[in-house]
C-alpha positions as CSV (number, residue, x, y, z in Angstrom):
1,M,120.0,37.0,91.3
2,V,121.1,40.6,91.4
3,L,118.9,41.5,88.5
4,L,116.0,39.6,90.2
5,C,116.2,41.7,93.3
6,F,116.6,44.7,91.1
7,F,113.3,43.8,89.3
8,I,111.4,43.2,92.8
9,C,112.7,46.6,94.0
10,I,111.4,48.4,91.1
11,T,108.0,46.7,90.7
12,T,107.2,46.8,94.4
13,T,108.0,50.5,94.1
14,I,105.5,50.9,91.1
15,A,102.9,49.0,93.1
16,Q,102.5,51.3,96.0
17,N,101.2,54.7,96.2
18,N,104.6,56.5,97.4
19,Y,105.4,59.9,97.5
20,S,108.7,62.1,97.6
21,I,110.3,64.1,100.4
22,N,113.1,66.4,99.3
23,G,115.1,69.1,100.8
24,Y,118.0,70.6,102.8
25,I,119.5,69.8,106.3
26,K,121.2,72.8,107.7
27,D,123.1,74.1,110.7
28,K,120.7,76.6,112.2
29,A,123.2,78.8,113.7
30,S,125.1,79.4,110.7
31,G,122.9,78.3,107.8
32,E,125.7,76.0,106.6
33,D,124.7,72.8,104.8
34,L,125.0,69.4,106.9
35,I,127.1,66.9,104.8
36,G,126.2,63.2,105.8
37,A,123.1,64.2,107.8
38,T,120.6,61.3,108.5
39,L,117.1,61.4,108.0
40,Y,115.7,58.2,109.2
41,F,111.7,56.6,109.7
42,P,111.9,54.2,112.4
43,E,108.7,52.6,111.6
44,L,109.6,51.8,108.0
45,K,113.4,51.1,108.9
46,L,114.1,53.3,105.7
47,G,116.3,56.3,105.7
48,T,118.8,58.5,103.7
49,V,121.8,60.6,103.9
50,T,122.5,64.3,102.8
51,N,124.7,64.8,99.9
52,T,128.0,67.0,99.4
53,Y,125.5,70.0,99.2
54,G,123.4,69.1,102.1
55,F,120.4,67.5,100.0
56,Y,118.1,64.5,100.5
57,S,115.5,62.8,98.8
58,I,113.3,59.8,100.0
59,T,110.3,58.0,98.3
60,I,108.3,56.1,101.1
61,P,104.4,54.8,100.9
62,E,101.5,57.2,102.1
63,G,101.1,57.9,105.7
64,V,101.6,59.5,109.0
65,Y,105.5,58.7,110.2
66,K,108.0,59.8,112.7
67,A,111.0,61.1,111.1
68,R,114.2,61.2,113.1
69,V,117.1,63.7,112.1
70,T,120.7,63.3,113.4
71,F,124.1,64.8,113.1
72,I,126.8,64.4,115.5
73,G,127.4,67.6,117.5
74,F,123.8,68.6,116.9
75,N,120.6,68.0,119.0
76,T,118.4,65.1,117.4
77,I,115.0,66.2,116.7
78,E,112.0,64.2,115.7
79,K,109.1,65.5,113.4
80,E,105.8,63.8,112.5
81,I,105.2,63.8,108.7
82,S,102.0,63.4,107.1
83,L,102.6,62.2,103.5
84,D,99.9,62.3,101.1
85,K,102.0,64.1,98.4
86,D,105.2,65.1,97.1
87,F,106.9,68.1,99.2
88,Q,110.0,69.8,99.9
89,L,111.0,70.0,103.4
90,D,114.1,71.8,104.6
91,I,115.3,71.0,108.3
92,E,117.5,72.7,110.7
93,L,119.4,71.4,113.3
94,S,120.8,73.4,116.3
95,P,124.3,72.5,117.4
96,I,124.7,71.0,121.2
97,T,125.1,73.9,123.4
98,E,128.7,74.5,125.0
99,E,127.6,73.0,128.3
100,L,126.6,69.8,126.6
101,E,128.9,69.8,123.5
102,E,130.6,66.4,122.8
103,V,133.1,67.2,120.2
104,V,133.8,64.1,117.7
105,I,136.7,63.3,116.0
106,S,135.1,60.8,113.2
107,G,132.3,61.6,110.6
108,K,130.7,58.2,111.2
109,K,126.9,59.2,112.2
110,V,125.2,58.0,115.2
111,G,122.4,55.2,114.4
112,H,125.0,52.9,112.9
113,E,125.1,54.1,109.6
114,N,128.8,53.2,109.1
115,I,127.4,49.7,109.6
116,R,125.1,49.7,106.8
117,N,126.5,51.9,103.9
118,T,128.6,50.6,101.4
119,K,131.7,53.0,102.1
120,T,135.3,51.5,102.7
121,G,138.5,52.9,103.9
122,V,136.5,56.4,104.6
123,V,137.5,59.0,107.1
124,T,135.7,62.1,107.5
125,I,137.1,65.2,109.8
126,S,136.2,68.5,110.4
127,P,138.5,71.5,111.8
128,K,136.7,71.2,115.1
129,D,137.9,67.5,115.2
130,I,141.2,68.4,115.4
131,R,141.5,71.5,117.6
132,S,142.6,69.2,120.6
133,V,145.2,67.2,118.5
134,P,148.8,68.1,119.2
135,V,150.7,69.6,116.1
136,I,154.0,71.0,115.6
137,F,154.3,74.6,116.4
138,G,150.5,74.6,117.1
139,E,149.6,75.2,113.3
140,Q,146.3,73.0,113.1
141,D,146.7,71.1,110.1
142,I,144.2,68.5,108.5
143,I,146.7,66.4,106.7
144,K,148.8,66.1,109.9
145,T,145.9,64.8,111.6
146,L,144.9,62.3,108.6
147,Q,148.5,61.2,108.8
148,L,147.6,59.3,112.3
149,E,144.9,57.4,110.7
150,S,145.5,53.5,109.7
151,G,146.9,52.7,106.0
152,V,148.2,56.1,105.9
153,K,152.1,57.1,106.2
154,S,153.7,60.5,106.9
155,G,156.9,60.2,104.9
156,T,159.6,62.2,106.7
157,E,159.2,63.7,110.1
158,G,157.2,66.8,110.3
159,M,156.2,66.7,106.7
160,S,152.9,67.2,105.1
161,G,152.9,64.5,102.5
162,M,150.8,61.2,102.6
163,Y,151.5,57.8,101.5
164,V,148.4,55.8,101.3
165,R,148.3,51.7,101.3
166,G,152.0,51.9,99.4
167,G,151.1,54.6,97.1
168,S,153.4,57.6,96.2
169,N,152.8,61.2,97.2
170,D,151.5,62.2,93.7
171,Q,148.8,59.2,93.8
172,N,146.4,60.9,95.9
173,L,143.9,63.0,94.2
174,I,143.6,66.3,96.4
175,L,140.4,68.4,95.6
176,L,139.4,71.9,97.4
177,D,136.0,72.5,96.4
178,E,136.6,69.9,93.2
179,A,139.9,71.8,92.1
180,P,143.0,69.7,92.2
181,V,145.6,71.1,94.2
182,Y,148.8,69.8,92.9
183,N,151.1,70.8,95.8
184,V,149.7,70.8,99.2
185,S,153.1,72.0,101.1
186,H,154.0,75.2,102.6
187,A,157.8,75.6,103.6
188,G,159.0,72.6,101.8
189,G,156.2,70.3,103.4
190,L,156.5,71.7,107.2
191,F,153.0,73.1,106.7
192,S,150.2,72.1,104.5
193,V,148.2,75.2,102.2
194,F,145.0,74.3,103.9
195,N,144.0,76.9,106.6
196,S,141.5,75.2,108.8
197,D,139.5,78.1,109.9
198,A,138.4,78.1,106.1
199,I,137.9,74.4,106.1
200,K,134.1,73.0,106.5
201,D,135.1,69.4,106.3
202,A,137.6,66.8,104.6
203,T,136.8,63.2,103.7
204,L,139.8,60.8,102.9
205,I,138.7,57.8,100.7
206,K,141.6,55.0,100.9
207,G,141.3,53.7,97.3
208,N,138.0,52.2,96.7
209,Y,136.4,55.6,95.9
210,P,133.0,55.8,93.9
211,S,133.1,56.2,90.1
212,N,132.7,60.2,90.0
213,F,136.4,60.1,91.3
214,G,139.6,59.0,89.3
215,G,142.8,59.9,87.7
216,R,144.9,58.5,90.8
217,L,145.9,55.2,92.0
218,S,145.9,55.5,95.8
219,S,143.4,58.0,97.4
220,V,140.9,60.9,97.3
221,L,141.0,63.7,99.9
222,D,138.0,65.7,99.0
223,I,138.1,69.1,101.1
224,H,135.3,71.6,101.2
225,M,135.4,75.4,101.9
226,K,132.8,77.0,104.3
227,E,129.9,78.6,102.4
228,G,129.9,81.6,104.9
229,N,127.5,82.2,107.9
230,N,124.3,83.4,106.3
231,Q,122.6,83.9,109.6
232,K,124.8,86.5,111.1
233,F,128.3,88.1,111.2
234,H,131.0,85.8,112.2
235,M,134.8,86.4,112.4
236,E,137.4,84.0,114.0
237,G,141.3,84.0,113.9
238,G,144.6,83.0,115.9
239,I,148.0,84.0,116.4
240,G,150.7,81.5,116.8
241,L,154.4,81.6,116.7
242,I,154.8,81.0,112.9
243,S,151.8,82.3,111.5
244,S,148.5,84.4,111.9
245,R,145.3,83.9,110.4
246,L,141.7,85.6,110.4
247,T,138.3,84.5,108.9
248,V,135.2,86.6,108.2
249,E,131.8,85.3,107.3
250,S,128.7,87.2,106.8
251,P,125.0,87.2,105.3
252,I,124.7,89.3,102.2
253,V,120.9,88.8,102.2
254,K,120.2,86.7,105.4
255,G,119.2,83.2,104.8
256,K,119.5,83.2,100.9
257,S,123.4,84.5,100.3
258,S,126.7,84.7,102.2
259,F,130.3,84.8,101.7
260,M,133.2,83.7,103.4
261,I,136.9,85.1,103.0
262,S,140.0,83.9,105.1
263,G,143.8,84.7,105.1
264,R,146.8,83.4,106.6
265,R,150.7,84.5,106.6
266,S,153.4,83.5,108.4
267,Y,156.1,86.4,109.7
268,L,159.5,84.7,110.4
269,D,160.8,87.2,108.0
270,L,159.4,90.2,109.5
271,M,160.3,89.1,113.2
272,S,163.9,88.4,112.3
273,K,165.1,91.6,110.5
274,P,165.9,93.2,113.6
275,F,168.1,90.9,114.5
276,V,170.2,90.3,111.2
277,D,172.7,92.6,109.7
278,K,171.6,95.4,107.3
279,D,173.2,93.5,104.3
280,E,170.9,90.4,105.0
281,R,167.5,92.2,105.6
282,N,166.5,91.5,102.0
283,N,166.8,87.6,103.0
284,G,163.6,86.0,103.8
285,F,161.1,83.1,103.5
286,Y,157.4,83.5,103.9
287,F,154.1,82.0,102.9
288,Y,150.8,83.3,102.8
289,D,147.1,81.7,101.8
290,L,143.7,83.7,101.0
291,N,140.5,81.5,100.7
292,A,137.1,83.2,99.4
293,K,133.7,81.8,98.7
294,V,130.4,83.2,97.9
295,N,127.0,81.4,97.5
296,T,123.7,82.5,96.7
297,W,120.0,81.0,96.1
298,I,118.3,81.8,92.8
299,G,114.9,81.0,93.7
300,K,114.0,77.5,95.3
301,K,115.6,75.4,93.0
302,D,118.9,76.8,91.9
303,R,122.0,77.7,93.7
304,I,125.3,79.3,92.7
305,F,128.9,78.9,94.6
306,L,131.9,80.8,93.7
307,S,135.1,79.9,95.3
308,G,138.8,80.3,95.0
309,Y,142.4,79.9,96.8
310,F,145.5,81.6,96.4
311,G,148.7,80.7,97.9
312,R,152.3,81.1,97.6
313,D,155.9,80.5,99.4
314,I,158.7,83.1,98.7
315,I,162.3,82.6,99.3
316,S,165.0,85.5,98.5
317,I,168.4,86.0,99.3
318,G,168.9,89.4,98.4
319,D,168.9,90.5,94.9
320,D,170.7,87.3,94.1
321,F,168.3,84.5,94.3
322,N,164.6,84.0,94.5
323,I,162.3,81.2,94.3
324,N,158.6,81.2,94.8
325,W,155.9,78.5,93.9
326,G,152.3,78.1,94.8
327,N,148.3,77.2,93.9
328,K,145.6,79.0,92.5
329,T,142.0,77.7,92.2
330,G,139.0,78.7,91.0
331,T,135.4,77.0,91.0
332,V,132.1,77.9,89.7
333,R,129.3,75.7,90.7
334,W,125.5,75.5,89.8
335,N,123.2,73.2,91.7
336,H,119.7,72.8,90.3
337,L,116.8,70.8,91.4
338,F,115.0,69.3,88.3
339,N,112.2,67.7,90.4
340,N,111.8,65.5,93.7
341,K,114.0,62.9,92.8
342,L,116.8,64.5,90.7
343,F,119.5,66.6,91.5
344,S,122.6,68.2,89.6
345,N,125.6,70.0,89.8
346,V,127.6,71.7,87.2
347,S,131.1,72.8,87.9
348,L,133.6,75.0,85.6
349,I,137.1,74.5,87.6
350,F,140.4,76.1,87.1
351,S,143.5,74.9,89.0
352,K,147.4,76.0,88.6
353,Y,150.4,75.2,90.5
354,D,153.7,77.1,89.4
355,Y,157.1,77.7,90.4
356,Q,159.5,80.3,89.2
357,L,163.4,80.3,90.2
358,T,165.5,83.4,89.1
359,D,168.9,84.4,89.4
360,G,169.2,88.1,90.4
361,N,172.9,88.4,89.0
362,K,173.0,91.4,86.2
363,N,175.4,89.3,84.4
364,S,173.1,86.3,84.0
365,D,169.6,85.7,82.9
366,L,169.0,82.3,84.1
367,S,165.5,81.5,85.1
368,L,163.6,78.4,85.4
369,E,159.7,78.0,85.5
370,G,157.3,75.1,85.6
371,G,154.0,73.8,86.8
372,I,150.9,72.4,85.4
373,E,147.4,74.0,84.7
374,D,143.9,72.5,84.2
375,I,140.7,74.0,82.8
376,N,137.9,71.4,84.1
377,L,134.3,71.2,83.1
378,K,132.3,68.6,85.0
379,T,128.7,67.6,85.4
380,S,127.1,64.9,87.9
381,F,123.5,64.1,88.6
382,Q,121.8,62.1,91.5
383,Y,118.5,60.3,91.0
384,Y,116.8,59.0,94.0
385,M,114.8,56.5,92.2
386,N,113.2,54.9,95.7
387,P,114.8,54.4,99.1
388,K,116.4,51.2,97.8
389,I,117.9,52.5,94.3
390,K,119.9,55.6,94.0
391,F,122.0,56.4,90.8
392,D,124.7,58.7,90.5
393,F,126.4,59.7,86.7
394,G,127.8,62.3,84.8
395,A,130.9,63.5,82.7
396,D,134.2,65.1,83.3
397,F,136.5,66.8,80.6
398,I,140.0,68.5,81.7
399,Y,142.2,70.2,79.4
400,H,146.0,69.8,80.9
401,T,148.7,72.0,80.2
402,F,152.2,70.6,81.4
403,R,155.3,72.8,81.9
404,P,158.2,70.4,82.5
405,G,160.7,72.8,83.7
406,R,161.1,75.5,81.1
407,L,164.5,77.2,81.3
408,V,165.7,80.6,80.0
409,A,169.5,80.7,79.9
410,E,172.4,82.0,78.4
411,S,172.9,80.6,74.7
412,N,176.1,78.6,75.9
413,S,174.4,77.3,78.9
414,P,174.5,73.1,79.1
415,I,171.2,73.1,80.2
416,E,168.2,72.2,77.9
417,Q,166.3,75.5,76.9
418,N,162.9,76.4,76.4
419,R,161.3,72.9,77.0
420,D,157.9,72.8,75.1
421,L,154.9,72.7,76.9
422,I,152.4,69.5,76.6
423,N,148.9,69.6,76.2
424,A,146.4,66.8,76.8
425,L,142.8,66.4,76.8
426,E,141.2,64.0,79.5
427,G,137.6,62.9,79.3
428,S,135.4,60.6,81.5
429,L,131.9,59.1,81.7
430,F,131.0,58.0,85.0
431,A,128.0,56.1,86.5
432,S,127.0,54.1,89.6
433,A,124.1,52.4,91.1
434,N,123.6,52.0,94.9
435,I,121.0,49.3,95.5
436,D,119.8,47.6,98.6
437,L,119.2,44.1,97.3
438,L,117.8,42.7,100.7
439,P,117.0,44.1,103.9
440,N,120.6,43.3,104.8
441,W,122.3,42.9,101.7
442,S,123.4,46.4,99.6
443,I,125.9,46.9,96.8
444,E,127.3,49.9,95.1
445,A,128.5,49.1,91.4
446,G,130.1,51.5,89.2
447,L,132.0,52.2,86.1
448,R,134.2,55.0,85.0
449,Y,135.6,55.1,81.4
450,T,138.4,57.6,80.7
451,N,140.0,58.9,77.3
452,F,143.6,60.6,77.8
453,A,144.7,62.2,74.4
454,V,148.2,63.7,74.1
455,L,147.8,66.7,71.7
456,G,150.5,68.4,69.6
457,P,152.2,70.6,69.3
458,F,154.8,67.6,69.9
459,Q,158.1,66.4,68.9
460,S,158.3,62.4,68.8
461,K,161.9,61.2,69.2
462,S,162.7,57.6,68.7
463,R,165.9,56.4,70.2
464,Y,168.1,53.3,69.9
465,E,170.6,52.7,72.5
466,G,170.2,56.2,74.0
467,Q,170.6,58.0,70.5
468,I,167.8,59.9,68.8
469,T,167.3,58.1,65.5
470,T,164.1,59.7,64.1
471,T,161.3,62.7,64.9
472,K,158.5,63.4,64.2
473,D,156.3,66.9,64.5
474,Y,152.7,66.7,65.4
475,K,150.8,69.9,64.4
476,D,148.6,72.1,67.2
477,G,145.8,70.1,68.2
478,E,146.7,66.7,66.7
479,V,146.4,63.7,68.6
480,V,150.0,62.3,69.4
481,K,148.7,59.3,71.5
482,L,145.1,58.1,72.8
483,Y,144.9,56.0,75.8
484,Q,141.3,54.6,77.1
485,S,140.6,53.0,80.3
486,P,137.5,51.3,81.8
487,E,137.5,51.5,85.4
488,P,135.1,49.1,87.3
489,R,134.3,49.7,90.7
490,L,132.3,47.4,93.2
491,T,131.5,47.3,97.0
492,T,128.8,45.2,98.8
493,T,127.8,45.5,102.2
494,Y,126.3,42.5,104.3
495,V,124.6,43.3,107.7
496,L,125.2,40.7,110.4
497,N,123.0,42.8,112.8
498,E,122.5,46.4,114.0
499,N,126.3,46.5,115.0
500,N,128.0,44.3,112.8
501,S,128.8,44.0,108.8
502,L,131.0,42.6,106.4
503,K,132.0,44.7,103.5
504,A,134.3,43.5,100.4
505,A,135.4,46.1,97.4
506,Y,137.0,45.9,94.3
507,S,138.3,48.8,92.1
508,R,140.5,49.5,89.3
509,N,142.0,53.0,88.7
510,Q,144.5,54.7,86.0
511,Q,147.1,57.3,86.3
512,F,148.0,59.4,83.6
513,Y,150.3,62.0,85.2
514,H,153.1,61.6,87.6
515,I,155.7,63.7,89.7
516,L,159.3,63.2,88.6
517,S,161.3,64.1,91.5
518,T,165.2,64.0,92.1
519,T,164.9,64.4,95.8
520,S,163.0,61.9,98.5
521,G,161.2,64.9,100.4
522,S,159.0,67.4,99.2
523,N,160.4,69.8,96.4
524,P,158.6,72.9,94.9
525,M,160.4,72.1,91.4
526,D,159.1,68.5,91.1
527,V,158.1,68.0,87.7
528,W,154.5,66.9,86.9
529,Y,154.8,64.7,83.6
530,P,152.1,63.0,81.5
531,A,152.1,59.6,79.6
532,T,153.0,60.2,76.2
533,E,153.9,57.7,73.1
534,D,156.7,56.1,75.2
535,I,155.6,56.8,78.7
536,M,152.5,54.5,79.7
537,P,149.8,55.5,82.1
538,S,150.0,53.5,85.4
539,T,147.4,51.1,86.7
540,S,146.3,49.5,90.2
541,N,143.6,47.2,91.2
542,Q,142.7,46.9,95.0
543,Y,141.0,44.3,96.6
544,L,139.3,44.9,100.2
545,L,137.5,42.6,102.8
546,G,136.5,44.3,106.0
547,F,134.5,43.7,109.4
548,Y,132.9,46.6,111.1
549,H,131.5,46.7,114.9
550,D,129.6,49.5,116.5
551,F,129.1,49.3,120.4
552,N,127.7,51.4,123.3
553,K,125.1,52.8,121.0
554,G,127.3,53.8,118.3
555,K,129.7,55.8,120.3
556,W,132.4,53.1,119.9
557,N,133.6,52.2,116.5
558,A,135.9,49.2,115.5
559,S,136.8,48.1,112.0
560,V,139.4,45.8,110.6
561,E,140.1,46.0,107.0
562,G,142.5,44.0,104.9
563,Y,143.7,44.8,101.3
564,Y,145.5,43.9,98.3
565,K,146.9,46.1,95.6
566,D,148.7,45.6,92.6
567,F,150.2,48.4,90.3
568,Y,152.1,48.6,86.8
569,N,154.0,51.1,85.3
570,V,154.6,52.8,88.2
571,K,157.7,55.4,87.6
572,E,160.9,56.1,89.1
573,L,164.1,58.5,87.9
574,N,167.0,57.1,86.7
575,S,169.5,57.3,89.5
576,G,171.9,60.5,89.1
577,S,169.7,62.0,86.4
578,D,169.1,65.7,86.3
579,I,165.8,66.3,84.3
580,F,166.6,70.0,84.1
581,K,169.7,69.4,82.4
582,E,169.1,66.4,80.4
583,S,165.9,65.0,78.3
584,I,163.3,63.7,80.6
585,E,161.9,60.7,78.7
586,P,164.9,58.7,78.5
587,N,165.5,59.0,82.4
588,I,162.2,57.7,83.3
589,L,162.0,54.1,84.3
590,E,158.9,52.2,84.5
591,G,158.2,49.1,87.0
592,D,155.6,47.0,88.4
593,G,154.7,46.0,92.1
594,Y,152.2,45.2,95.0
595,A,151.2,46.1,98.3
596,Y,149.3,44.6,101.0
597,G,148.1,45.1,104.6
598,I,145.8,45.0,107.3
599,E,144.4,47.9,109.7
600,F,143.0,47.7,113.1
601,S,140.8,50.9,114.1
602,L,139.2,51.7,117.2
603,K,137.2,55.2,118.0
604,K,135.5,57.0,120.5
605,T,133.3,59.6,119.1
606,S,131.7,61.5,121.9
607,G,131.9,62.0,125.7
608,K,134.5,63.7,127.9
609,L,137.0,61.1,126.7
610,R,137.5,60.7,123.2
611,G,140.1,59.5,120.8
612,W,141.2,56.6,118.9
613,A,143.8,53.8,118.2
614,N,145.1,52.4,115.2
615,Y,147.4,49.9,113.8
616,T,148.6,49.0,110.5
617,Y,150.6,46.0,109.1
618,S,151.5,46.7,105.7
619,R,154.1,45.8,103.0
620,V,154.9,47.4,99.7
621,W,157.2,45.9,97.0
622,H,158.9,47.6,93.6
623,E,160.3,45.7,90.8
624,F,162.1,47.3,87.9
625,K,164.2,45.4,85.3
626,E,166.7,48.5,85.3
627,L,167.1,48.4,89.1
628,N,168.6,45.9,92.0
629,N,169.5,43.6,89.3
630,G,165.9,43.2,88.4
631,K,165.2,41.8,91.9
632,K,162.1,43.3,93.9
633,F,163.0,45.7,96.5
634,P,161.1,47.4,99.2
635,G,159.0,50.7,98.0
636,G,160.2,54.1,99.6
637,Q,157.0,53.8,101.5
638,D,157.6,50.3,103.2
639,R,157.3,50.6,106.9
640,P,155.7,47.6,108.3
641,H,154.5,48.3,111.5
642,D,152.5,51.8,112.2
643,I,150.7,52.7,115.5
644,S,149.0,55.8,116.6
645,I,147.1,56.4,119.6
646,V,145.3,60.0,120.1
647,I,143.4,60.8,123.7
648,M,141.6,64.1,124.2
649,Y,140.1,64.5,127.5
650,Q,137.4,67.3,128.6
651,L,138.9,68.0,132.2
652,S,136.4,70.9,132.8
653,K,134.2,73.4,130.8
654,S,137.6,75.3,130.5
655,L,140.3,73.1,130.3
656,E,141.0,70.0,127.8
657,L,144.1,68.2,127.5
658,G,145.2,66.1,124.5
659,A,148.0,63.5,123.7
660,L,149.3,61.4,120.9
661,W,152.0,58.6,120.8
662,T,153.2,57.3,117.2
663,Y,155.4,54.5,116.4
664,Q,156.6,53.4,112.9
665,T,159.2,50.8,111.6
666,G,162.2,53.1,110.3
667,Q,162.1,54.3,106.7
668,V,164.1,52.4,104.3
669,Y,167.1,53.8,102.6
670,T,170.0,52.5,100.2
671,Q,173.1,51.8,101.9
672,P,176.9,52.8,101.1
673,Q,178.9,49.7,102.0
674,R,182.2,50.3,100.7
675,K,184.1,52.8,98.4
676,Y,187.0,52.5,95.7
677,S,189.5,54.7,94.0
678,Y,189.2,55.5,90.3
679,A,191.2,58.1,88.6
680,G,191.8,59.9,91.9
681,M,188.2,59.8,92.9
682,E,186.5,58.2,95.9
683,I,183.5,56.5,94.6
684,P,181.0,54.8,96.7
685,M,179.2,51.3,96.3
686,Y,175.8,50.6,98.0
687,S,173.7,47.5,99.1
688,D,170.6,46.5,97.4
689,I,168.0,49.3,96.8
690,N,166.4,50.2,100.2
691,G,168.1,47.3,101.8
692,A,168.6,49.4,105.2
693,R,166.2,51.3,107.6
694,F,166.5,54.1,110.0
695,E,166.3,53.2,113.7
696,N,162.3,53.1,114.4
697,Y,160.6,56.2,114.8
698,H,158.4,57.0,117.8
699,R,157.3,60.4,119.6
700,M,154.9,61.8,122.0
701,D,153.1,65.0,121.7
702,F,151.0,66.9,124.4
703,N,148.8,70.0,124.4
704,V,146.5,71.6,127.1
705,T,143.8,73.9,125.5
706,Y,142.2,76.8,128.2
707,T,139.0,78.4,127.4
708,P,138.8,81.6,129.7
709,K,135.1,82.4,131.1
710,R,133.0,84.7,129.0
711,T,132.6,87.8,130.6
712,R,130.4,91.1,129.3
713,N,130.1,90.1,125.3
714,R,128.7,86.7,125.2
715,R,129.7,86.3,121.6
716,W,133.3,86.9,122.0
717,K,135.1,83.6,122.9
718,Q,138.8,82.7,123.1
719,F,140.9,79.8,123.8
720,W,144.8,79.2,124.4
721,T,146.4,76.3,123.1
722,F,149.7,75.2,124.7
723,S,151.4,72.2,123.1
724,V,154.8,70.2,123.0
725,Y,156.0,68.2,119.9
726,N,158.1,65.3,121.1
727,L,157.7,65.6,124.6
728,Y,160.4,63.1,125.6
729,G,162.9,64.4,123.0
730,R,163.3,61.3,121.1
731,S,166.3,61.7,118.5
732,N,164.7,60.3,115.2
733,P,167.4,60.5,112.6
734,I,166.5,61.6,109.2
735,L,170.0,62.3,107.8
736,L,173.3,60.7,108.1
737,R,176.4,62.7,107.3
738,Y,179.8,61.6,106.4
739,E,181.7,64.6,107.1
740,D,185.5,63.3,106.1
741,Q,184.0,63.0,102.5
742,G,181.2,65.5,102.5
743,Y,178.8,62.6,101.4
744,G,175.4,63.0,102.7
745,Y,173.3,59.8,102.9
746,S,170.0,59.2,104.7
747,G,170.0,56.4,107.2
748,K,171.5,55.5,110.8
749,P,175.5,55.0,111.0
750,V,177.2,52.2,109.4
751,N,180.4,50.6,110.7
752,Q,181.3,48.8,107.6
753,I,182.3,51.9,105.5
754,S,185.6,52.0,104.6
755,G,187.5,55.4,105.5
756,A,184.5,57.0,107.2
757,K,186.1,58.7,110.0
758,K,183.3,60.5,111.5
759,I,179.7,59.7,110.9
760,K,176.9,61.9,112.3
761,A,173.1,61.1,112.5
762,I,171.1,64.4,112.2
763,S,167.8,64.5,113.9
764,F,165.3,67.4,113.8
765,F,162.4,68.5,116.1
766,K,163.5,67.7,119.5
767,F,161.1,69.1,122.2
768,V,159.1,71.8,120.1
769,P,157.0,74.0,122.5
770,S,154.7,76.4,121.1
771,I,151.7,78.6,122.1
772,T,148.5,79.9,120.0
773,Y,145.9,82.3,120.8
774,N,142.4,81.8,119.0
775,F,139.3,83.8,119.2
776,T,135.7,83.6,117.5
777,F,133.2,86.4,117.4
């Protein structure tokens, strides 16, 4: 049946006298490409959507038609098009004026595009979307906003991690202009590394992502930096309690090339110096970011982009101790238009995450370093065969270098020294087809095929009952182990009517490297470790069924998505192991599990009153033969009930209010139940793994954004944001301290512990006010 419909589509296209229109849809004010803008022909009931670079192409029969071009936050335009040959048509849309501006919080487009497309579990936001969402310390943060979406858990309070549909934090592929970012946290997770002023938009795909993405089990977060205003000079920034930021954009050649540079730095270290003793003035902590991008057109068919990011956290305690960590990325991209229907992109990408810990003691040479480094070549093509058929295909090659905790220490140190690097080559071919089989039925079918080769130099070690029995040395470049992974993807949409649709999806994903962490929170010294001879890749299958509804002319969107996900060979570290003092692989445990849930979402995307309400019911279970006596136990992300409500109201032209309330089932932990004495030591005994929970978590945040009237300089705009995090001062315990024994356990107080004389539940972030000054020019 599918092949028959496919054949009909092709033969119908050939039989008619068709012509192609292609081009770019842009923001008239800045020249920025508009991703996901819609070009629609009402008479034909056909349309297309711009890709990641603002490019569109559509082939329709000869004739004269009215075309409607739409993008939320911009004025809709209609153009009459006389089509008797192939031609290029670039279109500019004007932002809605300030007096009429309708701020949006969703990337779904007017015209019921979300009803007809084959996307599931997709959330798209821009920095404008989150300006009115209250955040801790007034620091706008795309990841903190995404934590409020259905199916996304936030982990520890105030932290920037994401746990999507039962997955762990390392199962998210986070890309910044196509470069993977391996640690997205500043200040141990309190803030993310993404400066919102430098970001154009961000799209989160929760599991069923297209075949051009791979390498993770749970989600893809695809973030694009601004390209730079190619029409006029533009500057914006802000001053907050924690950090300040400044962004500058300008054309190099008006309309053809531009640049953007954006910086941010925290200054707690500078502010604290006048208030501390002279001996402590060398102590400090700060972080900084730098984003930069340049792009230029070379003729009408070629465009070059260069972009990069550099960020770092630094903690120092005098001359005795220093730890710093951060990311570096660089991307060179070349867009080329072969003809009216074939668009290509070639990218050369560099990404590095590293950390260094040094002991400044002159009598010690202790230092620790680690991280991961990638060099990536990726090419992709989009072929717009006709309005009903579109193909995507390409290849992706990554050379990985893993640095799993390289330590330099004194010769008599008990810590393993100079741990070898591990090299690996990952190669993928991918292809997908988006086909409208019938007027109300479409599918997107794809396949990704990946090879992952662990390369020498490498020393393989065979063990029996924990003892090394044999070793084998592999030469430089020699293949130690090769894994191959076919990963099919399928999504289908059935449109019931203009306002309702059903979607179903299946995807298979494989992950070849994982984070090994000895803590439950974000740790800059977490180790990325690949699959090897003895460590298998992780695999997951996700099944999804959803119902989608638009009403009030698409200004309201509602959806229900149910999913089931199984996963195999997920990783845990053996309890009590220290991977910096011991060999890594014997301490890695592998197990299986599954997750399921149902997500309800309601969003209002325009008007004076905007916002969303999400509810998720979900469970996640793990099973390891070495843990919990082989019985299944709740995963660390298992929090069955999750509610978030966000409301924003434009009270007047100068005053906007924002509020959010969130509720989650308490986080799981392993409960100490009793203790016994052995050889003069007090040894605690525990319940089943993750057999107890925190108290349920909830809080309310509130903010007010005040925009003074402009006076003489019409281009200068400023606004103040006053916010309160945890408005009613809820005590959400995140740490339990047994002070008489000096133990620290996570969870709420437990009375059954013998001899525990004083138990204290510790909470952070009670009623945190902040103020931020922002400006644009």
